[in-house]
ROLO-325307 format. One record per atom (N, C-alpha, C): residue in one letter; x, y, z. Coordinates in steps of 0.1 Angstrom, whole numbers, plus 5000, padded with zeros to 4 digits. Example, Ala and Ser with C-alpha at 12.3 -4.5 7.8 and 13.67 -1.06 7.14 Angstrom:
2
a513249435078a512349555078a513249675078s512849785071s513749895071s512950005079
This chain:
673
m433437112609m432637202618m433237342616e432437442614e432937572612e433537632624h434337732621h435137802632h434137872642t433037922637t432137992646t431437902655q431437772653q430837682662q431737652674h432937682673h433937652683h434137762693t434137892688t434538002696t433438102696a433138162707a432038262709a432638402710q432038492703q432438632703q431838692716t432738752724t432238812736t431938962734n431039022742n430739162741n431839242747r432439192758r433539272764r434839222759t435839302759t437139262754t438139242765p438539112767p439439082778p440839162776l441339202787l442639272786l443739172785p444939212779p446039112778p446439062792a446838942793a447238882805a448538952811q448638942824q449739012830q451038932827r452139002825r453438942822r454238942835p455138842836p456138842847p457038962847h457339022835h458139132834h457439242826p457739372828p457039472821p457339462806f456339492798f456439492783f456439632778h457439672771h457539802765h457539792750l456339822743l456239792729l457239862720p457539992721p458540052712p459939982713t460339952725t461639882727t461639752720w460539672722w460339542717w460439542702v459639642696v459639652681v461039682675a461739772682a462939822677a464139732680a463939632688a465039542691a465639482678p467039472677p467639412665p467239272664r466939232651r466639092648r467439052635p468739032636p469539002624p469138862618q469338852605q469138722599q470138622604t469738502608t470638402614t470338272608p471238172610p470838032607p469737982616p469037882611p467937822619p468437782633g467537802643g467737762657g468237872666i468637992661i469138102669i467938192672y467838232685y466838332689y467338462685r466538522675r467038642668r467038772676q466038782685q465938912692q467138942700n467739062697n468939112704n470239022702y470138932692y471338852690y472438932683v473638912688v474838982683v475738882676p475838882663p476738782657p478138802661l478938692661l480338702664l481138762653t482038852657t483038902647t484038802644e484838832634e485838732630e486838702641s487238802648s488238782659s487538702671q486238732674q485538662684q485438512680a485138492667a484938352662a486238282663e487338352660e488638282661e488938252675a488638342685a488938322699a488038212704a486838202699a485838102704a486337962701g487137952690g487637822686g488837772695v489337852703v490437822712v489937752724p490437632728p489937562741p490137652753a489237632763a489237722775a490537722782g491237602784g492437602791g493537682784a493637672771a494737742764a494437892764l493137932763l492738072763l493038132776l492738062787l493038122801l494538132803l495238032799l496738032801l497338152793r496938172781r497438282773r497038412779a495838422784a495438552791a496238582803v496538482811v497338502823v498738542820l499338472811l500738502807l500838642801n499938682793n499938822788n499638922798l498838882809l498638982820l499939002828i500738892830i501938902837i502938992829v503038962816v504039042808v503539182807a502239202806a501739342806a502039422818w502039352830w502339422843w503839462843f504739372839f506139412839f506339522828a505639512817a505839612806a505439742811f504339752819f503839872825f504839932835i505339852844i506239892854i507539952848y508139872839y509439922833y509240022822g508040022816g507740122805g507640252811r506840262822r506640392828r507940452834g508740362839g510040402844g510940462833l510940392822l511740442811l511240572806a509840582805a509240702800a509540822809l509440802822l509740912832l511240952832s512040852830s513540882829s513840962817g513140932806g513341002793g512841152795l511741172802l511341302804l512341382813g512941312823g513941382831g515141422823l515541342814l516641372805l516341492797l515041512793l514641622785l514541752793g514641742806g514541852815g513141892819l512141802816l510741822819l510541792834g511441722841g511241692855g511341812864s511941922859s512142042867s511042132867l509942092861l508742182861l508142192875p507242292877p506642302890p505942182894t505542162907t505042042912t503741992905f502742072904f501442032898f501641982884p502342062875p502542012861p503241882861t504241872870t505041742870t504141622874i503241642884i502341532888i501441502876l500841602870l499941582859l500641512847l501841552844l502641492833l502941352836a503241322849a503541182852a502241092851l501141152855l499841082854l499541052840v499741152831v499441122817v500341012811v501641022815v502640922810v502140782815n501740772828n501340642833n500140592825l499140672822l497940632815l498340592801l499140662794l499540622781l500240492780v501140472790v501840342790v500940232794l499940252803l499040152807l498140122795f497640222788f496840202776f497540122765a498840152763a499540082753a499739932757a500039912770a500239772775a498939692774v497839752778v496539682777v496139652763a496339752754a495939742740a496739632733l498039632736l498939532729l498739392735f498939382748f498839242754f497439192756g496539282757g495139242758g494639182745r495139242734r494739182721r495339042719m496639032723m497338902721m496738802731g496438842743g495838752753g494338732752r493738802743r492238792741r491438802754w491738912760w491038942773w489538962771a489239022760a487839052757a487038922756e487538812751e486838692750e486738622764v487838642772v487738592786v486638662794w486538792792w485438872798w484138822794r483938802781r482638762775r482238622780r483238532781r482938392784r482638372799w483538442808w483438402822w483238522832i483938632830i483838732840i482538802840a482038842828a480738922827a479638832833p479438702829p478338632835p478438612850t479738592855t479938582869t479538702877l479938822872l479638952878l478138972878a477438932867a476038952866a475338872877r475738742879r475138662889r475438712903t476638762905t477038812918t476338942922v476139032913v475539162916v474039152917t473439082908t471939072908t471338962916q472138852918q471638732925q470438672918e470238712905e469138642897e469438672883p468938582874p469138602860p468438722855a468938772843a468338892838a466938862833a466038962833a464638952829a464638902815p463838802812p463738742799p463438842788d462638942791d462239042781d463039162782a464139162789a465039282790a465739302777p465439412769p466039422756p467239502756a467939502745a469139582744a468739732742v469639822745v469239962744v469240002730v468140042725v467940082711v467340222710g467340282699g466840412697g465340402696p464640522696p463240532695p462740472682a461540412682a460940352670a459540402668d459140422656d457740452653d457040322650v456340272660v455840132659v454640122650w454040232647w452840232638w453140302625a454440302621a454740372608a454040312596e453840182596e453140122585e451740162583l451140212594l449640242594l449440392594r450540472593r450340612592r449640652579g448740742580g448040782568g446740702565v446540592573v445340512571v444240562581g443540662578g442640722587g443340772599d442740752611d443340792624d443740662631v444140562624v444440432630v445640442640a446740502635a447940512644a447640592656g446940712655g446540792667g445640712677r444740632672r443840562680r444640452688l445640392682l446340282688l447440332698e447940452695e448940512704e448440542718g447140562719g446540592732g446240472740e446540352736e446140232744e447340142747a447140062757a448139962760a448039842750v449139832742v449139732732v450139622735g449739492735g450639382737g451239332724d452139242726d452839182713d451839112705v450839042711v449838972704v448939072696d448539182702d447739282696d448539342684y449739372686y450539432675y450639342663v451039222666v451139122654v449839102648r448739082656r447439052650r446939172641i447139292646i446739412638i447539422625h448839402626h449639412613h449339292604q448939172610q448539062601q447239102594a446339162601a445039202594a445339312584w446239402587w446539502577w447139452564r448039342565r448539282553r447439222545s446439162551s445339112544s444539222537v444439342544v443739452538v444539502526v445839502526v446639552515v446439462503a446239332505a445939242494a444539252489e443639312497e442239332493e441839472497p442139582488p441939722492p440539752496s439539682491s438139712494s437839702509l438739632517l438539612531l439139722540v439739832533v440339932541v439340002550g438140042545g437140102553g436740022565e436539902563e436139812575e437239802585f438539802580f439639792590f439739922598v439540032592v439640162599v438440172609e437240122605e436140122615e436440032627q437039922624q437339822635q438239882645v439339952640v440340012649v439640122657a438840212650a438240322656a437340272667a436640162665a435640122675a436240042687r437339962684r437839872694r439239892698g439939982691g441340012695g442239892693a443039862704a443939752703a443339612702a442039602705a441239482704a440739452690a441039542681a440439532667a440939402660c440139352651c440439232643c440839122652g440139112664g440439012674g440138872670h440738782678h440438642677h438938622681p438238522674p436738512678p436538482692s437538422699s437338402714s437338522722g437838632716g437938762723g439238772731a440038662732a441238662740a442338732733r443138812741r444238882735r445638842741d445638742749d446838682754d446538552762l447538482766l447238352773l447438372788p446538332796p446638342810p447838252815g448638292824g449738212829g450838192819r450938282809r451938262799r453338272806g454138172802g455438162809g456638162800g456538122788g457638112779g458138242774r459238242767r459838362761r459638352746h458738442741h458338442727h458638572720d458938562708d459138682699d458138662687l456938712689l455938692679l456238772666l457038872667l457338942655l458038852644v458838752649v459438662640v458938512643r457938502652r457238382655r458138272661q459038322670q460038232676q459638202691v459938082696v459838052710v461238012714r461738072725r463038032730r462937922740l463737812737l463637692746l464837682755g465937742752g467137732761g468237802755t469537752758t470737812754t471637712748t472137742736t473137652729t474437662737q475037542740q476137542749q477437582741d478337642749d479637682743d480637562744v480437472735v481237352735v481737332720i482837262719i483537242706i482637172696k481737082700k480837012691k479837102684n479537222690n478537312685n479137402675p478437442664p479037542654p479237672661l480337752657l480637872663l479537972663s478737972653s477638072651s476538052662h476437932667h475337902677h475837902691r477137902694r477537892708r477138002717s476537972728s476138072738s474938152733a474338122722a473138192717a471938122722g470838202722g469538142726g469138042715f468437932720f467937832710f466437852709a466037852696a464537882694a464037802682l462737782682l462037712671l461037812665d460737792653d459737872646d459137792635p458037842628p457437762618p458337722606e459437792604e460337762593e460937622596v461237592608v461837452611v460737362615l459737402622l458637312626l457937262614g457937332603g457337292591g457937162585t459137122589t459737002585t459436882595s458736922606s458336822616s459536792625l459236762638l460336732648l460036612655l461036522656l460836392664l461836402676a461236392688a461936402700a461836262708v463036212712v463036082719v463736092732g463136042742g463736042756g462935972766p463435912776p462635842786p461735942794a460835892801a459935982809a460736052820g460436172823g461136252833g462336322828t462636322815t463836392810t463436532805g462236582806g461936712803g461336732789k460836632782k460336642769k459036732769t458136702779t456936782780t457136922784a457836942795a458037072801a459037162792g460037092786g461037172779g460737182764l459837102759l459537112744l458037122741a457237022745a455837022741a455037142746r455237172759r454437282764r454837422758p456137452757p456537582751p456037592737v456137482729v455737492715v454237502714a453437432723a452037452723a451637592727e452337652736e452037792740e452337882729a453437862721a453737942710a452737932699l452237812696l451237802686l449937862690c449537852703c448337922707c448438072706l449638132710l449838272708l449738312694q450338242685q450238272671q448838262665a448038162671a446638152667a445938282671l446138332683l445538452688l445938572679a447138572673a447638672664a447138652650g446338542648g445838522634g446838462625a447838392630a448838342621a449038192621a448238122629a448437972631a447137912636c447137782635c446137692642c446937582649a446437532660a447137442668a446237322673v446737202672v446137082677v447137022687v446837012699v447736952710v447036832716v447736712715v447236582719v448136532729g447536482740g448336422751g447336362761a447936292771a447136242782a446436352790a445336322796a444636422804a445536482815e446436402820e447336442831e448536522826a448836522813a449936592808a449836742809d450936812813d450936952815d451237022802l450137042794l450237112781l449537242781g449437302793g448737432794g447337412799p446737512806p445437512811p444337512800d443137462803d442137462793d441837602787s442037702795s441737842791s442637882779w443737812776w444537842764w443837802751y442837722752y442237652740y440837692738d440437692725d439037722721d438237592722v438837482719v438137352718v438937252727v438237192737v438837092746v437936972745i438636862740i437936732738i438636632748a437736582757a438236492767a437336372769p437536272760p436636152761p436836092775g435636062782g435636012795g435436112806d435436242802d435236352811d433836402808p432836382817p431536432814p431436592814a432436662819a432336802818a432936862806a433536782797a434236832785a433136882776p433337002770p432237062762p432137012747y433236952742y433236902728y433536762727g433036702716g433336572712g434136572699l434436452693l435236432682l434536372670d434636432659d434036372647d435036262642l434636132642l435436032638l435736032623y435036102616y435136102601y435536242596g436036332605g436036472602g437136522593a438036442589a439136492581a438936462566a438136372562a438136322548a436936382540p437136422528p436136482519p435136372514t435536242514t434636142509t434536032519a433435952517a433135842526a434235732526d434735702514d435835602513d437035642521e437435772519e438635812526e438435812542a437235862546a436935862560a436935712566a436435622558a436335482563a437735422564a438535452553a439935392553a440735452565r440635582568r441435632579r440935572592l439635562594l439135502607l439535362608a439535282597a439935142598a441435132602d442335222596d443735222600d443935252615a443135342620a443235382634a442835272643l441835192639l441335092648l442234972649l443034942639l443834822639l445034842648p445434752656p446734762663p447834722654d449034762659d450234742650d450434592646e450134502655e450334362652e449334302641l448334382638l447334342628l447334432616a448434502614a448534592603a448534522589s448934392589s448934312577s447534292572r446534302580r445134292576r444534422572g445334522571g444834662569g444034682556e444434622545e443734642532e442334582533s442134462538s440834402539s439934472549a440534522560a439834602570a439334732564r440134802556r439734922550r438534892540t438634782533t437534752523t436234722531a436334652542a435134622550a434534742555m435334832560m434834962566m434135042555q434735052543q434135122532q432835062528q432734932528q431434872524q430334892534v430634952546v429634982556v429335132556v430435212556v430235362558v429635422545g430135372533g429535432521g428035412520p427535292521p426035272519p425335342530f425835342543f425135412553f425035562550q426135622546q426035762543q425135792531a425035712521a424135732510a422735712514a422435622524a421035602528a420535702538y421435752547y420935842557y421435992556g422436012547g422936152545g423836192557r424336092565r425236122575r426135992578y427136012585y427935892589y427435822601p427635692602p427135622614p427835652627g427135652638g427735662651g428435532655v429135542666v429935422670v429135302671r428035312678r427135192681r426535142668e426135232659e425535192647e426635122638l427735172638l428835122630l429234982635r429334972648r429634842654r428634732651g427434772651g426334672648g426434632633l426634722624l426634682610l427934602607l429034632613l430234552610l430034412616g429334402627g429134272633g428034192626g427334252616g426334172608g424934182614e424534282621e423234292627e422134302616p421234202615p420334192604p419334322603e418834362615e417934482615e418634602609g419834622613g420634742608g420834742593w421134622588w421334612573w420034622566a419034572571a417734592564a417334732564a417634812574a417234952574a418135032564v419334992563v420235052553v419735022539a419434902536a418934862523a417634942520e416734952530e415535032527e415835182525g416735232532g417135372530g417735392516l418535302512l419135312498l418035312487r417035222489r415935222479r415235352479a414935402491a414235532492a415035642485a416335632486a417135742480a417435712466g417035602461g417235562447g418735532444r419435472454r420835442452r421235302455y420135212456y420435082459y421335002449a421035032436a421834962426a423335002427e423635122432e425035172433e425835092444f425135062454f425734992466f425334852467e424634792458e424234652459e425334552461a426434572453a427634482454a428234492468d428334612474d428834622487d428034542497l426734562496l425834492506l425934342504q426034292492q426134142490q427434092495q428534162493q429834122498q429934112513r429334212519r429334222534r428434102539a427334072533a426533962537a427233832535a428033822525a428733692522a429833672532r430433782538r431533762547r431133742562h429833782565h429433772579h429433632584g430033612595g430133482602g431333402598r432133442588r433233372584r434433402594a435333312595a436433322604a437433442600d437533462587d438433572582d437733702580d436533722585d435733842583d436433952591p436934052583p437534172591p436534252598g435234242593g434234322600g434034282615a434134162618a434134112632a435234172640l436434172634l437634232641l437434382644l436934452634l436734592635l435634622646a434534532646a433534552656a434034532670d434934432672d435534412685d436434532689r437134592679r437934712683r437034832686l435934842679l435034962681l434434942695a434334822700a433734802713a434434882724l435834902721l436634982731l436135122732l435635182721l435135312721l433635322725d432935212724d431535202727d431235172741r431835262750r431635252764r430835362769p430035342780p429235452785p429935582788a431235572793a431935692797a432435762784l432535692773l433135752761l432035792751a430835732752a429835742741a429535882737s429435972747s429036112743s430136192737a431336142736a432436212730a432536202715f431636112709f431736082695f430436112688s430536132675s429336172668s428236062668g427036092668g425936002669g425435982683g424135962684g423435942697g422836062703p421836052711p421136172716p421936252726d422936192733d423736262743d425036312737a425236302724a426536342718a426736492720r428036532722r428336672723r428636732709p428736862708p429136922695p430536862691a430636822679a431736742674a432736832667f434036822671f435036902663f435536812652a435636882640a436136812628a437436882623m438436802619m439736852615m439636942603r438536942596r438537032584r438437172588a438137202601a438037342606a439437402607l440537342604l441837392605l442237502596e441237552588e441437672580e441237802588h440837782601h440637892610h441637892621p441938002627p442938012638p442437942651l442237812651l441737742662l442837692671r442537682684r443437612694r442637502700v443137382697v442437252701v443337172710r442737122721r443437042730r442636912732v443236792729v442636662731v443236592742k442436562752k442936492764k442536342763l443536262762l443336112759l443136042773p442235952774p441935882786p442935762788e444235792789e445235692790e445235602802r444735652813r444635572825r443435482825s442235542822s441035462823s440735372811h441135422799h440935342787h442135352778p443235282782p444535292774p444435252760e443735142756e443735102742e442835192734a441735252740a440935352733a441835472730a442635512740a443435632738a444435612727r445035492726r445935462715r445235472701m444035422700m443235432687m442935572684l442535652694l442235792692l443435872688s444635842694s445835912690s446135882675r446035762671r446335722657r445335792648l444035802652l443035862644l443236012642l443636082653l443836222653l444936262644v446036192646v447236222637v446936202623g446236092620g445836062606g444936172600q443936212608q443036312604q443736442602f444636482611f445436602609f446136602596v446836492593v447636492581v446736502569q445636432569q444636452558q444136592556a443736652568a443136782567a444036892562v445336892567v446237002563v446636992549t446836872544t447236862530t446136882520a444836882525a443636902517a443137052518r443837132526r443337272528r443437352515k442437432512k442537522501k443337642505d443037692517d443737812522d444837772532r446037792528r447137742536r447937862542t447237972544t447838092550t448338062564l447438002572l447837972586l448737852586f449737862595f450537752598f449837652608a449737532604a449037432612a450037352619g449937352633g450937282641g450237172649l450837062650l450336942658l451436912668v451036892680v451936852691v451336732697v452136622697v451636492703v452636452714d452136452726d453036432738d453536292739d452736202735d453236062734d452736002721a453636002711a453135962697a453435812694t453735732705t454035592702t452935522694a451735542698a450635472691a450235542678a450635672677a450135752666a450835732653v452035672653v452835662641v452635532634d452135542622d452035422613d452535462599a452435372590a452935392577a452235512570q450935532572q450235642566q450735772572t451035772585t451535902591t452935932586v453735832585v455135862580v455135922566r454235862557r454135922544r453536062544g452636082553g451936212554g452836322559l453836292568l454736392573l455536462562q455936382552q456736442541q455836542533g454536512532g453736592524g453336722531m453536732544m453136852551m454136972549r455336942545r456337052543r455837152533g455137112523g454637202513g453237252516a452637212527a451337252531a451237352543n452437412546n452537512557n452037442570a452537332573a452137252585a453237172590g453237132602g454237052608g453836992621a454536882625a454136812637a455336802647v455136802660v456136772670v455736642677l456436532674l456136402679l457136362690l456636332702l457436292713l457336142716l458436072717l458435922719l459335892731r459035792739r459835752750r461035662745t460735582735t461835502729t461335462715l462235452706l461935402692l461635252692a462035182703a461735042703a460235002704d459435102708d458035082708d457335082695l458135132684l457535132671l457935002663p457134962654p457634852645p458934882639e459734782638e461134802632e461034862618a460034822611a460034872597a459635022596l459235082607l458835222606l459935312611r460935262618r461935352625r462735432616a463435362606a464235442597a463435532588p462235492582p461435582574p460935702582l460635682595l460235802603l461435902605f462635852607f463735942608f463936012594g463735952583g463836012570g462736112567a461536092574a460436182571a460436312578v461136322589v461136442597v462436512594g462436652595g463636732592g464336762605c463736762617c464336792629c464336672639r465436652645r465536532654r466136582667m465636522678m466036572692m466136452701a467336442707a467636332716a467736382731f467036322740f467136362754f468036272762p468536312774p469436222782p468736092785g469635992785g469135852790g468435772779i468535812766i468035722756i468835592755a468135492750a468835362749a469835362738p470935282739p471935282729p471435252715w470435162714w469935132701w469135252695d468535332703d467935462699d469035552694g470135562703g471235652699g471835612686k471835482683k472535442670k471735502658l470435512659l469735572648l470035722647f470035792658f470335932658f471835952652s472735872657s474135882653s474235862638e473535762632e473635732618e472935842610a471835902615a471136002608a472036132608w472736162618w473636282619w474936262612g475336142609g476536122601g477836152608t478836162599t480236182604t480836312600h481936352606h482636472601h484136442604l484936532597l486436512599l486936582611v487736512619v488336572630v489836532630k490636622636k492136602636k492436512648e493136402645e493536302655e495036302656t495436312668t496936312671t497336172677a498236112671a498835982675a500236002680i500535952692i501835962698i502435822699t503635812693t504335682693t505635692701h505835602711h507035592719h507935482715t509235502712t510135392708t511435412716p512135302720p513335312727p514435402720d515135482728d516135572722d517435492720t517835482708t519135402705t520135492698s519935622698s520735722691s522035742699g523035812693g524235852699g525335742699g526435792705g527635702705g527735622718m528935562721m529135472732m528835542745l529235672746l529035742759l527535762762r526735802752r525335822755r524635692758r525035582750r524335452753r524735402767s525935432771s526335392785s525535462795a525335592793a524635682802a523135632803r522535592792r521235542792r521135412800t522135322798t522135192805t522235212820v523135312825v523235342839v521835392844r521235482836r519935542840r518835432842k518835342832k517835232833k518035142846l519435122849l519635042861l519235112874l519435252874l519135322886l517635352888s516935392876s515535432877s514535322873g515035222866g514035122861g513235162849t513535272843t512835322831t513835332819t513235302807t514035312795t513835442788a514935502784a514835632776a514135602763q513135692760q512335672748q512335802740t512135782727t511835902718t510335902715q509836022712q508436042710q508236092696s507336032688s506936082675s505436112675v505136232669v503736272669v503236282655t502036212652t501436212639t500036272640t499736362631t498436422631t497736392617r496536352618r495836322605r494336352607d493636362596d492136382596d491436252595v490536222604v489736102604v488336132605e487436042601e486036062602e485536002615r484736082622r484136032635r482736082635h481836002642h480436042644h480336172651r479436252647r479236382653r478836362668w477936262670w477536222683w477436072683s478236002690s478235852690s477035802699p476635682696p475535622704p475835622719s477135602723s477535602737s477335742743d477835842735d477635982740d476236012743l475335982734l473936012735l473335932746a473735812748a473135732759a473635762773h474835802774h475535812787h476135952791a476336032781a477136152783a476336282784l475036282780l474236402780l473936442794p474136572798p473836622811p472336632813t471936622825t470536642829t470036782824g468836782819g468236912814g468736962801h469536882794h470036912781h469436822770a469636852758a469236772747a470136802735v470236712725v470936732713v469936742702v469936842694v468936862684v469536912671s469036852660s469436902646s468236952640l468437052631l467337122625l467437132610t466337132603t466237152589t465137252586s465337352579s464237452576s463437402564v462337462562v461537432550v462237462537g463137562538g463837602526g465037512523g465337412532g466437312530g467637342538e467737462545e468937492553e469037402565q470237342567q470437242577q471437302588v471137252600v472037292612v472437162618p473737132620p474237012626p473737002640p473936882646p473436862660p474036962670l473137022678l473437122688l473237062702l474137092711l473937062725l473337182731v472037162737v471237272741v470937252756d471037352764d470637352778d469137402778l468237322781l466837352781l466337412794r467237432804r466837482817r466837632818g467337712808g467337852809g467137922796
């Protein structure tokens, strides 16, 4: 289905949504964004210096003890140092100066001695690191009583935000007179880069900006921002901040205390998140990523498909261009069951895979063949694919339906091409091993009055969304009827993920990043999906799959799924057997292990041995010697027990791999801020 069928161009231009904090475009554009390893929120990020990195590697207890000892020594050095300095000045005869010069000279001496003491002992005691880690955050909370505004930028110099467009007609002048949001800015520059690649479009671009200003080159929906937008996004580098990487020894120095963010570079390798219900997977991961993809779609850089239960909080319907809600009579769109495949055989095979439950996957090949023997002849006879009720009747062997198909094939002159399929289907009807009867029974779950209008075919069918439309910056939300029709929801989830994988790998134009978010992917993962995830890396597409537990998947799929995704995320409370897979995937690293051995002290002569004997009689303890051995040993980065029992509430452990192959070891992230 074409993009223009899903979104309507409005005559009026909606203004950008209100932000919780003021947005200042020049400051936002000029904010420093240094190159960083994957997972770091780049806006205003300040990389650690060598001395800071060295100090960050010191445990907190040792760092504080050293700071306090140096503070005590610095105080005595200041007291005695100033006394010695003033005594020296007296010996030089400078103490006999008039009163005011004497006071001024003493003040200068005190300041010089104080500066020398602070410089010397502050460096040795690493007071700057103590300030950065504890004192500054404590003062900020005490003074403001609230966290800093998420969009509060660092102080930077003035920036010419439209420098790239200077000299292109009066584009820069037209835009400088309007309120421009981050979505507008990124969208206009995205359009300008397309114009640079096709110079013949320069005139049209200038006319658009002259006529519409900041709303130029807009999304077909006319939207310029998301209502109720709540996440922290940096659209200039396409990042969404999810939380803060914790300052713990398990985390790499470069990531400690830095903002944690995701972008298409890492989402392009797909992300698997596992955690029980109520641990924050939806609120802390699925919703922010869905919001980020929708914003990027409005900026003309992405398309988004978000799948989850109707009750899941994945953003309001106003965030999306297409809302598909089987079972909801008010939903405006339906779903094309065949929409991802270019041929009838591919469409039939994907639909058959979606209909079969996991326990019947062994019959998949015969089921795919049976479906192809129905869909292919029907499409040749009628020029369209069958609706749910028509397909169910043909799979069940309905004589009138097959007679009509045969008549249509003769009229189209294609009966000889499909005669073998018709004969084989007729021969299998009524047999105990007929996969057509099984597929017909499964289709009955979709052929319900409440669901019928959501699928193609029938007089009451709604406009059907097809996955092949993902070459446009669409925002799609699918609400699955998990409460009223749970098994139908499972089949639709499997079908949607399979169609997405087919559609994005078959796209001719891969300019847009295609993102899929599945709030509960338990039913959606099958062997076809696992193979397809690996192919999406080169198709500028990625998926975020959320699972409650890996135990819900067939055992044969668990390890391949871990190998197919590049990013893995564990939430608190996962089962130990789930933690074992994460632990094995993250591997081991070398750590220094100290072993202390105690042995009875037998050294010395008669006098020392006699003293030890008396001590043992009096105290009941034996004198011992202590030997310390340090060695490098391999340990799991995160053990199954740590993942199952030691993760704090509101946190997660996540490892990342970028599309370019750069890897980040597991990070402990606080998703609450």
